[in-house]
Residue, then its C-alpha position, 0 to 999 in steps of 0.5 A: m212778274f212775280k219772279f221779278l218782284l221776288i228777285a227785287a226783294l231778295v237782292p238787297a237782303i243778299l247784298a246787305q252783309t256786314p264786311v267780316r274777315q277770317c280770324p287768325n286761327g283759320a276757323g271757318l267763316p259763316q256764309s253771311v253775317d249781319i251785325n246791326g244792319c252794318t254794310s260798311s267798315p268800320c261798323p258804328i256800334q252805339n256804346g251801351a246799345p243792344i247788338h243784334a248779329v246773325a251769322r248764317g251758314i256756319t259749318s262745324p269742322v268737329a262733332t260736339n255736344g255743346m258750344s260756347s260763344y265768345i267775344v274778344i275786343r282788340l285796341a292797338g294790339l291789346q286785348i280788352p276783356f269782354p265777358m259774355p253776359d250770363g245766359l249768352e255763353d251757351a250757344c246751344a241754349v241761346g242763339t241756335a235753333p232748337g235741336t241744333c245741338p249736339v252738332s256733328a262734323g260737317q253740320t251747317f247751322d245759323y247763330t244769332l247773338d242778341h246782346e242787350g248792350q254793355a257800356l264800355a269805357l271806350t268811346g270814339v275809338t275804332v276796335q277790332v272785334e272777334v266773335g266765335l263759337r267753341a266746341d266742348d273740347n275748346s276747338v273753334i267751330g267758327c270765328l269772324l273779325f270785324d272793325a267797329t267804331i264805338i260811338g257815344 
């Protein structure tokens, strides 16, 4: 009976993943991703509202002392600047468990992005969002793409 309850509790958590794609740069995808509980594409993102994203099972292809996070938004083939807020760029200080950095090649870790939200001049449009982590040498450790509709 206990096993059944455990399985019943875990199945929704395993199945409730945000649909993501690999980035054109070929960087590895996390094993699972949850962005604001989104389970279908495009993900509705409230303009100016907080974003909570968890990427589990990122495996670094390189050794690095530090990591920086980045976001790129694309609309109709155009890149829209999206600077990371102060304090969120350093993925070793914010977003990974204490002791994650330095990272060795082949090391697997999780990353959490808690963004308090930022108002964009876009509402009612669907955009492609790229989120990634870079090593000290600027190589990409991990990257994912997802589609989002910015709602007002």
